[in-house]
Structures are given as structure tokens and as C-alpha cells.
C-alpha positions in Angstrom: 0.0 0.0 0.0 1.4 3.4 -1.0 1.4 6.4 1.4 -1.4 7.9 -0.7 -3.6 4.8 -0.5 -3.1 4.8 3.3 -4.2 8.5 3.5 -7.9 9.0 4.4 -8.0 12.1 2.1 -7.7 9.8 -0.9 -9.8 6.9 0.5 -12.8 7.4 -1.7 -14.6 4.9 -4.0 -13.7 5.7 -7.6 -15.6 5.1 -10.9 -13.9 5.0 -14.3 -14.9 7.6 -16.8 -14.1 6.7 -20.4 -12.2 9.3 -22.4 -10.6 9.3 -25.8 -7.2 9.0 -24.1 -8.3 6.1 -21.8 -10.2 5.7 -18.5 -9.9 8.3 -15.8 -11.0 7.3 -12.3 -13.2 9.8 -10.5 -12.8 11.5 -8.1 -9.8 12.9 -9.8 -6.8 13.0 -7.4 -3.9 15.5 -7.2 -1.3 13.9 -4.9 1.5 16.4 -5.1 1.5 20.0 -6.6 2.5 23.6 -6.3 0.1 26.5 -6.9 0.7 30.3 -7.4 -2.7 32.0 -7.1 -3.6 35.6 -7.8 -6.8 37.7 -7.7 -7.8 40.9 -9.6 -10.7 43.3 -9.2 -12.2 44.4 -12.5 -15.3 46.2 -13.8 -18.4 44.1 -13.5 -19.5 44.8 -17.1 -16.2 43.4 -18.5 -16.6 40.2 -16.4 -20.2 39.8 -17.5 -19.0 39.8 -21.2 -17.1 36.5 -20.4 -20.3 34.6 -19.6 -22.8 35.8 -22.1 -25.1 32.9 -23.2 -23.7 30.6 -20.5 -26.5 30.7 -18.1 -24.2 32.3 -15.6 -23.8 35.8 -14.1 -20.7 37.5 -12.8 -20.9 38.2 -9.1 -20.7 41.8 -7.7 -18.4 41.8 -4.7 -18.6 44.1 -1.7 -16.4 46.7 -3.4 -18.7 46.8 -6.5 -16.2 44.9 -8.6 -16.0 41.4 -10.2 -13.2 38.9 -9.2 -10.9 37.3 -11.8 -8.5 34.6 -10.7 -5.3 33.6 -12.5 -3.8 30.4 -11.0 -0.7 28.5 -12.1 -0.4 24.8 -11.1 2.7 22.5 -11.3 1.1 19.1 -10.9 3.9 16.6 -10.1 1.6 13.6 -9.4 -2.1 13.2 -10.4 -4.6 10.7 -11.7 -3.3 11.4 -15.3 0.4 11.9 -14.5 2.4 15.1 -14.2 1.6 18.3 -16.1 1.3 22.1 -15.8 -1.7 24.3 -16.1 -2.8 28.0 -16.0 -6.4 28.7 -15.1 -8.1 32.1 -15.7 -11.6 32.2 -14.1 -14.3 34.6 -13.0 -16.6 34.3 -9.9 -20.2 33.6 -11.0 -23.6 32.3 -10.0 -26.2 30.5 -12.1 -28.9 32.8 -13.4 -31.9 32.9 -11.0 -29.8 32.0 -7.9 -29.0 34.6 -5.3 -25.3 35.4 -4.8 -23.9 35.3 -1.3 -24.6 38.4 0.8 -20.9 38.8 1.4 -19.2 37.1 -1.6 -15.6 37.5 -0.4 -16.3 36.0 3.0 -18.0 33.1 1.3 -14.7 32.1 -0.3 -13.6 31.0 3.2 -16.8 29.0 3.9 -18.3 25.6 3.2 -18.8 25.1 -0.6 -22.0 23.1 0.1 -23.7 26.2 1.4 -23.1 28.8 -1.4 -24.3 29.1 -5.0 -21.2 31.0 -6.1 -18.5 29.2 -8.1 -15.8 30.0 -10.7 -16.2 29.8 -14.4 -12.9 29.0 -16.2 -12.6 30.8 -19.5 -9.1 29.7 -20.5 -7.2 26.6 -19.3 -3.9 25.8 -21.1 -2.2 22.5 -20.1 0.9 20.7 -21.2 -0.3 17.1 -21.9 -2.9 15.5 -24.1 -4.2 13.3 -21.2 -4.9 16.4 -19.0 -6.5 18.2 -22.0 -8.8 15.4 -22.9 -9.8 14.7 -19.2 -10.7 18.3 -18.6 -12.7 18.8 -21.8 -14.5 15.4 -21.9 -15.3 15.0 -18.2 -16.1 18.6 -17.2 -16.4 20.6 -20.4 -13.4 22.8 -19.4 -11.8 25.0 -22.1 -8.4 23.3 -22.2 -5.8 23.5 -24.9 -2.4 21.9 -25.1 0.6 24.2 -25.3 4.1 24.9 -23.8 4.1 26.3 -20.2 7.6 27.2 -18.9 8.2 27.4 -15.2 11.4 28.7 -13.7 12.2 29.3 -10.0 15.1 30.8 -8.1 14.5 31.0 -4.4 11.4 33.2 -3.9 11.5 34.5 -7.5 9.4 32.7 -10.1 8.5 33.1 -13.8 5.8 31.4 -15.7 5.3 31.8 -19.5 2.4 30.5 -21.6 3.1 30.0 -25.4 0.6 30.2 -28.2 0.5 26.6 -29.6 0.2 27.8 -33.2 2.0 31.2 -33.5 4.6 30.2 -30.9 4.7 33.6 -29.4 4.2 34.4 -25.8 0.6 34.8 -24.5 1.4 35.8 -21.0 4.2 36.0 -18.4 3.4 35.8 -14.6 6.5 36.6 -12.6 8.1 38.3 -9.6 8.7 37.9 -5.9 5.9 38.1 -3.4 6.1 40.5 -0.4 5.9 39.6 3.2 3.1 37.2 4.2 1.7 34.8 6.7 0.5 31.2 6.7 -3.1 30.4 5.8 -5.4 27.7 4.4 -5.8 26.5 0.9 -9.4 27.2 -0.2 -12.0 24.7 -1.5 -13.8 25.8 -4.6 -16.7 25.2 -6.9 -16.3 25.0 -10.7 -19.2 25.9 -12.8 -18.7 24.7 -16.4 -20.8 24.0 -19.5 -21.2 20.6 -21.1 -23.8 19.5 -23.7 -26.0 22.5 -22.9 -25.9 21.8 -19.1 -24.2 23.7 -16.3 -22.0 21.3 -14.3 -21.2 22.0 -10.7 -17.9 20.4 -9.5 -16.6 20.6 -5.9 -12.9 20.9 -5.6 -11.6 19.9 -2.1 -8.1 21.0 -1.2 -5.6 20.7 1.6 -1.9 21.5 2.3 -1.8 25.0 3.6 -0.5 28.1 1.8 1.3 31.4 2.4 -0.6 34.6 1.7 1.6 37.5 0.6 1.5 41.1 -0.5 2.0 41.3 -4.2 5.6 42.6 -4.0 7.0 42.7 -7.5 4.6 40.2 -9.0 3.0 41.2 -12.3 0.8 39.6 -14.9 2.2 40.7 -18.3 -0.1 40.0 -21.3 1.6 40.2 -24.7 0.2 41.5 -28.0 -0.7 38.0 -29.1 -3.6 37.2 -31.4 -4.4 34.2 -29.3 -7.9 34.4 -27.8 -6.6 33.9 -24.3 -4.4 37.1 -24.6 -7.3 39.0 -26.2 -9.6 38.1 -23.4 -7.1 39.2 -20.7 -6.4 42.5 -22.5 -10.1 43.2 -22.8 -10.4 42.7 -19.0 -7.8 45.3 -18.4 -5.1 42.9 -17.2 -2.4 43.7 -19.7 0.2 44.7 -17.0 -1.7 44.0 -13.8 -0.5 43.6 -10.2 -2.6 41.2 -8.2 -4.8 42.5 -5.5 -4.0 39.4 -3.5 -1.6 36.5 -3.9 -0.9 33.1 -2.3 1.4 30.2 -3.0 1.9 26.6 -1.8 4.2 23.6 -2.6 1.9 21.2 -0.6 -1.3 21.3 -2.6 -3.4 18.2 -2.8 -6.9 18.0 -4.3 -10.0 15.9 -5.0 -12.2 16.8 -8.0 -15.6 15.1 -8.1 -17.5 14.4 -11.3 -19.6 17.4 -12.2 -23.3 17.4 -11.3 -25.7 18.9 -13.9 -27.8 21.7 -12.4 -31.6 21.4 -12.9 
């Protein structure tokens, strides 16, 4: 028995899901990973443009803004092997449901008690297996490309390349400021598949360090790739995060998505 099999966090009954790259057992497990997570406040109208005709609405937070997350993952061991991923997402609720009264505080709460989740609008990954699993199981907008990750002490640099033009879509880099330990947050993904909205609970553990932004910047290049165009339209061409966290101890469980009625 491996250390992971002996760990109650991963002791869940699993069901195979057939994909074009082979079966993937669900829940999907992330055994070892690092995450660099950043959040940005943007105009609500710009955020709403991302979810037109999806059955979702961008959430207005306590400051009157919408929330965009840009997260980098270095998955060293998962249900489909090792790969890298960059997720860009907006906080949303399904139309007709009431957003939390205090949306920011709800991020710290129980995901079974809130309607709010995150809609991912771009999700580059580095392997075909990860690409197919995301698209065929959850309807996530994945595409395969090169994601470079360099690290020197506290400094890091992440680059995402256009798979066709081979130019740079974005660079996320810098050194975080002073910080303090904190939790990794559970989350809800709201995605679209076969005309249905899927609700997927993401359970995490491992602990993180919350930091001031320091010198960290999200630099978006003048690429013709749709991911770059969306980030530029959101006003994130050379943006400093409003908040930032990182962890080298991330573990996750992703359930199969449940279609909303």
C-alpha cells in the first residue's frame, strides 16, 4: 500500500470515466502539486461579457467589482500523470440564484452552502491526457501548449506560449512580499457541457502562504491568441494582483460534475 492509499484524504470509492485517451478514475486526485494563485478586481461589465449565453452571471463583490483569478499549477503527481496548467476564471452564480450576501467572505466557507463558483474561460495545459480529461469530463476550455516554469528562491517566472503562432501569450512573474500562513481554499467550478451547467466541488488541503503582491506582475503580450485578447479586454495587460498566495503542498480531489436542474 502506498502512502497515498493509506491516506484518508484519498480513500474514496472511484468510478472509471471513459475518455478518448483512456479511462480516468473519479474523483480525480492530485497527490503532489504547487500553486501560485492571484486575484484581480475588474469592472463588472467586463466580467459579464465573459459569460454571455452561458446561463451564468458575474458576481458583484462588496467593493462593487468582479473577481478574476489567475492560477498556475505545477502538478507533479495526479490521476493522469504530471503536467502544468494555468487557469483564468471569474466568480459567478447560475442565473436565477441569489449570490452570497458577502461574496468575499463566502470564499472562506463551506462550498456546500453557497451558489457561487468559478467559471474558467481559458485553461492551457501541457499534456494531451490532461487536456482530454478536462474537456470530456467537465467541459473545461483546455488546450495543449508549452508552459515554462522557472524558479530561483522566492522568485518565479511562468510563461504560456501560443501553440500555433509560438509567441508568448502571458508572463506571470516576480517575488511576493511579506506574508503569513493560511489555508488552501476549497472551490466550486461551474462549467458548461452538452448544454448543461455542471457544478464540480474541488476539495483541497496542504496550507498556503498569503503574501503582499511585491514585484509580481501579470504581463499579457500583444498576441492574437484568444486567451491574450480576453485578458487584455479585461484590463489585465500589465496587472498587479490585489492578493496572492502560493503553496508547494497542494493536494486536491475533484468530483464528477453534477448537472444543475
